[in-house]
C-alpha positions in Angstrom: -58.3 3.2 -92.8 -57.5 0.0 -91.1 -53.9 0.9 -90.9 -54.7 4.2 -89.3 -57.0 2.6 -86.7 -54.2 0.1 -85.8 -51.8 2.9 -85.3 -54.2 4.8 -83.0 -54.8 1.6 -81.0 -51.1 1.0 -80.5 -50.7 4.6 -79.3 -53.5 4.3 -76.8 -52.1 1.0 -75.5 -48.7 2.6 -75.0 -50.3 5.6 -73.1 -52.3 3.2 -71.0 -49.1 1.3 -70.1 -47.3 4.5 -69.1 -50.2 5.6 -66.9 -50.2 2.2 -65.1 -46.4 2.3 -64.6 -46.4 5.9 -63.2 -49.4 5.2 -61.0 -47.5 2.3 -59.3 -44.1 4.0 -58.9 -45.3 7.3 -57.4 -46.9 6.7 -53.9 -50.0 8.5 -53.1 -49.9 10.9 -50.1 -51.0 9.3 -46.8 -53.7 11.3 -45.1 -52.8 10.2 -41.7 -49.1 11.2 -42.0 -48.1 14.2 -39.8 -45.8 16.9 -40.9 -42.4 17.1 -39.2 -43.4 20.2 -37.3 -46.4 18.6 -35.8 -46.3 17.4 -32.2 -48.9 14.9 -31.1 -51.2 16.2 -28.5 -50.1 15.3 -24.9 -46.5 14.3 -25.8 -43.7 15.9 -23.7 -41.6 18.3 -25.6 -37.8 18.8 -25.6 -37.1 15.6 -23.6 -33.5 15.4 -24.7 -32.7 19.0 -25.3 -29.6 20.8 -24.4 -30.6 21.1 -20.7 -31.3 17.4 -20.4 -28.1 16.4 -22.1 -26.1 18.6 -19.7 -27.8 17.0 -16.7 -27.1 13.5 -18.0 -23.4 14.1 -18.6 -23.0 15.9 -15.3 -24.4 12.9 -13.6 -22.1 10.6 -15.6 -19.1 12.8 -14.6 -20.1 12.5 -11.0 -20.0 8.7 -11.2 -23.7 7.8 -11.5 -24.0 4.0 -12.0 -26.3 2.7 -14.7 -27.6 -0.8 -15.3 -25.7 -3.4 -17.3 -26.6 -6.9 -18.4 -23.1 -8.4 -17.7 -22.2 -9.9 -14.2 -19.7 -7.1 -13.4 -22.0 -4.4 -12.2 -19.1 -2.0 -11.8 -19.1 -1.6 -15.5 -22.3 0.5 -15.1 -20.1 3.4 -14.0 -19.0 5.1 -17.2 -16.8 7.7 -15.5 -15.1 7.2 -12.1 -14.0 10.7 -11.1 -12.2 9.5 -8.0 -9.7 7.8 -10.3 -8.3 11.2 -11.2 -7.8 12.0 -7.6 -6.2 8.6 -6.9 -3.8 9.0 -9.9 -2.7 12.5 -8.8 -2.0 11.3 -5.3 -0.3 8.0 -6.4 1.9 9.7 -8.9 2.5 12.9 -6.9 2.6 13.3 -3.1 3.1 9.6 -2.3 6.4 9.0 -4.3 7.6 12.6 -3.7 7.2 12.7 0.1 8.1 9.0 0.3 11.5 9.7 -1.3 12.0 12.6 1.1 11.3 10.4 4.1 13.6 7.7 2.9 16.4 10.1 2.1 16.0 11.9 5.5 16.2 8.6 7.4 19.4 7.5 5.7 20.8 11.0 6.0 20.0 11.3 9.7 21.6 7.9 10.4 24.7 8.8 8.5 25.0 12.1 10.3 24.5 10.3 13.7 27.1 7.8 12.9 29.6 10.5 11.9 28.9 12.5 15.1 28.4 9.7 17.6 30.3 6.8 16.0 29.6 3.2 16.9 28.1 2.5 20.3 30.8 0.2 21.7 30.8 -2.0 24.8 32.3 0.4 27.3 33.6 -2.4 29.6 35.1 -4.3 26.7 34.4 -8.0 25.8 34.0 -10.2 28.9 34.3 -13.5 27.1 31.3 -14.7 29.0 28.0 -15.2 27.1 24.4 -15.1 28.1 21.6 -16.5 26.0 19.6 -13.5 24.8 17.0 -15.1 22.5 15.9 -18.7 22.1 15.9 -20.4 18.7 12.1 -20.1 18.2 12.2 -16.4 19.0 14.9 -15.8 16.4 13.0 -17.9 13.9 10.0 -15.6 14.2 12.2 -12.5 14.0 14.0 -13.7 10.8 10.7 -14.7 9.2 9.2 -11.3 9.5 12.6 -9.6 8.8 13.4 -11.6 5.7 9.8 -11.3 4.3 9.7 -7.6 5.0 13.0 -7.0 3.1 11.5 -8.7 0.0 8.3 -6.8 0.3 10.1 -3.5 0.8 12.3 -3.9 -2.2 9.5 -5.1 -4.5 7.2 -2.4 -3.3 9.7 0.4 -3.7 10.3 -0.9 -7.2 6.6 -0.5 -8.0 6.6 3.0 -6.6 10.0 4.4 -7.8 11.3 1.9 -10.3 9.9 3.6 -13.4 11.7 6.8 -12.5 15.2 5.2 -12.1 15.5 1.6 -13.2 14.1 1.9 -16.7 16.9 4.2 -17.8 19.5 2.0 -16.2 18.4 -1.5 -17.3 16.0 -0.8 -20.1 12.2 -1.4 -20.4 12.4 -5.1 -21.1 14.5 -6.0 -18.1 12.5 -3.6 -15.9 9.3 -5.3 -17.0 10.6 -8.8 -16.1 11.9 -7.6 -12.7 8.7 -5.9 -11.9 6.6 -8.9 -13.0 8.4 -11.4 -10.8 8.7 -8.8 -8.0 5.0 -8.5 -7.9 4.5 -12.2 -7.7 7.0 -12.4 -4.8 5.2 -9.5 -3.2 1.9 -11.2 -3.4 3.0 -14.5 -1.9 5.7 -13.5 0.5 3.0 -11.2 2.1 1.6 -14.3 3.8 4.9 -15.1 5.4 5.1 -11.6 6.7 1.6 -11.9 8.2 2.6 -15.2 9.9 5.8 -13.7 11.2 3.9 -10.6 12.5 1.6 -12.9 14.5 4.6 -14.9 15.7 6.6 -12.1 17.2 3.4 -10.4 18.6 2.5 -13.5 20.6 6.1 -14.1 21.6 7.0 -10.6 22.9 3.8 -8.6 23.6 4.1 -9.2 27.3 7.6 -7.9 27.4 6.7 -4.8 25.4 4.0 -3.4 27.6 4.8 0.1 28.8 6.4 0.6 32.2 7.2 3.7 34.2 11.0 3.1 33.8 10.6 3.7 30.0 10.2 7.4 30.7 13.7 7.5 32.3 15.1 5.6 29.3 13.6 8.1 26.9 14.7 11.1 28.8 18.3 9.8 28.7 17.9 8.7 25.1 19.0 5.2 26.1 22.5 6.4 26.7 23.0 6.7 22.9 23.9 10.4 23.0 26.4 10.2 25.8 28.8 7.6 27.2 28.7 5.9 30.6 25.0 6.6 31.0 23.0 3.5 30.1 19.7 3.6 31.9 18.4 0.3 33.3 16.2 -1.8 31.1 14.5 -5.2 31.2 14.3 -7.6 28.2 13.3 -4.7 25.9 14.1 -1.1 26.5 11.8 1.8 25.6 13.3 2.3 22.1 12.7 -1.4 21.3 9.2 -1.2 22.6 8.4 1.7 20.3 9.8 -0.2 17.3 7.8 -3.2 18.4 4.5 -1.4 18.5 5.1 0.6 15.4 6.0 -2.6 13.5 3.0 -4.5 14.9 0.4 -1.8 14.3 1.9 -0.7 11.0 2.3 -4.3 9.9 -1.3 -5.1 10.8 -2.5 -2.0 8.9 -0.4 -2.9 5.9 -1.7 -6.5 6.0 -5.3 -5.4 6.0 -4.8 -3.0 3.1 -2.7 -5.6 1.3 -5.4 -8.2 1.8 -7.9 -6.0 0.1 -5.5 -5.6 -2.8 -4.9 -9.4 -3.0 -8.7 -10.0 -3.0 -10.1 -7.0 -4.7 -13.7 -5.8 -4.4 -14.4 -8.0 -1.4 -13.7 -5.8 1.6 -15.0 -2.6 3.1 -12.2 -1.8 5.6 -12.2 1.9 5.0 -16.0 2.4 5.1 -16.1 0.4 8.4 -13.1 2.3 9.8 -14.6 5.7 8.8 -17.9 4.7 10.4 -16.3 3.9 13.7 -14.2 7.1 13.6 -17.4 9.2 12.9 -19.1 7.5 15.9 -16.2 8.2 18.2 -15.1 11.7 17.2 -18.2 13.1 15.5 -16.5 13.5 12.2 -18.2 13.2 8.8 -15.9 10.9 6.9 -17.6 9.2 3.9 -19.0 5.7 4.6 -20.9 5.0 1.3 -17.7 4.1 -0.5 -17.9 2.0 -3.7 -15.7 -1.0 -4.1 -13.5 0.9 -6.5 -13.0 3.7 -4.0 -12.1 1.1 -1.4 -9.4 -0.3 -3.7 -8.0 3.2 -4.4 -7.8 4.1 -0.7 -6.3 0.7 0.1 -3.6 1.2 -2.5 -2.6 4.7 -1.4 -2.7 3.7 2.3 -0.6 0.5 1.6 2.1 2.6 -0.1 2.2 5.2 2.7 2.4 2.6 5.5 5.0 0.7 3.6 7.2 3.7 3.3 6.9 4.5 7.0 7.7 0.9 8.0 10.7 0.9 5.7 12.1 4.0 7.4 11.6 2.4 10.8 13.2 -0.9 9.8 16.2 1.0 8.2 16.8 2.6 11.6 16.4 -0.8 13.3 18.8 -2.5 11.0 21.4 0.3 11.6 21.3 0.1 15.4 21.4 -3.7 15.2 24.4 -3.9 12.9 27.0 -1.1 12.5 25.4 1.2 14.9 26.0 -0.9 18.1 28.9 -3.2 18.9 27.7 -6.7 19.8 24.1 -6.2 19.0 23.8 -8.4 16.0 24.7 -11.5 17.9 21.4 -11.3 19.8 19.6 -12.3 16.7 22.5 -14.0 15.0 23.6 -16.8 17.4 21.2 -15.8 20.2 24.3 -15.3 22.5 25.5 -11.9 23.6 28.5 -10.8 25.6 27.7 -10.4 29.3 29.1 -6.9 29.5 26.9 -5.8 26.6 23.9 -7.3 28.3 24.7 -5.6 31.6 25.1 -2.2 29.9 21.9 -2.3 27.8 19.6 -4.7 29.7 20.8 -4.7 33.3 17.5 -5.6 34.9 17.0 -8.5 32.5 20.5 -9.9 33.4 19.6 -9.9 37.1 16.7 -12.2 36.5 18.4 -14.5 34.0 21.7 -15.3 35.6 21.1 -19.0 35.0 21.4 -18.3 31.3 25.1 -17.2 31.7 27.8 -19.5 30.5 31.5 -19.1 29.8 32.7 -18.8 26.2 35.8 -17.8 24.4 36.2 -14.1 23.6 35.3 -12.9 20.1 37.9 -12.1 17.5 37.7 -8.3 18.2 37.9 -8.8 22.0 41.2 -6.9 22.0 39.5 -3.7 20.9 39.9 -1.0 23.5 36.6 0.2 24.8 35.4 3.6 23.7 36.6 6.5 25.9 
């Protein structure tokens, strides 16, 4: 009897233990818990549904700027759509039409040389020299000329090098050349700016327009025919055009280059567009972001650089192989008197005290062009 009672007691104790264990492991339902389908009264529904998602991503695609906790607030723009436009222009029309312009310039000069030949001193070498440019003038000229050549070569490499040089010299060599070329471009730019200011202050007075420039342009400076050199002062109409194109183009390239050297610190295009809108009643955008300013500056810098390169190529041609005796003006500063009389007759009349006798050059025996 006692044994049976003990057995029953142990069974009851085991059942009690099992009940206690199960009651602790299985949570009781919470009366306050809502079902998944229940929406609390007064709460907005479908706040991030398909329509809201579309609106958000549309705004992101259009360049909406969010808030960030880092100092660079530009990072708040997740997608900058104008970057696609910039890439298409930078990799498409700019190098394409730039290559056409450079090729057309070289081709035209080559054709002109074949048809016209070298513009020679019609009266032959006189053996008498006249001082054309003082040393300080030539220093300013060579400062801007030398710096521009470096800027042009390094800039053209950035624009066209990947299409030509990589296959010729390999990626590693191209990377090294481009790296050092970019450093040169950045620092030599300041020499170009200094030279630009130098020649502007030195020659701006002599390059002001004059009525006689019309006659020079009508007769094309005597370049298309012989024995027809129109009178000119220190600078003829062609030189004046090159001067102002170089000064204005160089100034514009300097401004856009400055914004690239010191990014996100300028608003040149927004300010320019604002003035243009006020003057001409246009509706150019003036609320440009810093990134858009950089993109416009880069494209404009490349375009102006190509135009200036074409102009300087023509200038180098006429000052070297294109015209006999012209290089000496910026080489030694002394030119032959007959050359000066043919191309700058009015200037010679007012600078006779700069004439001095000298020995004829080595090619003085050349017969003048017929």
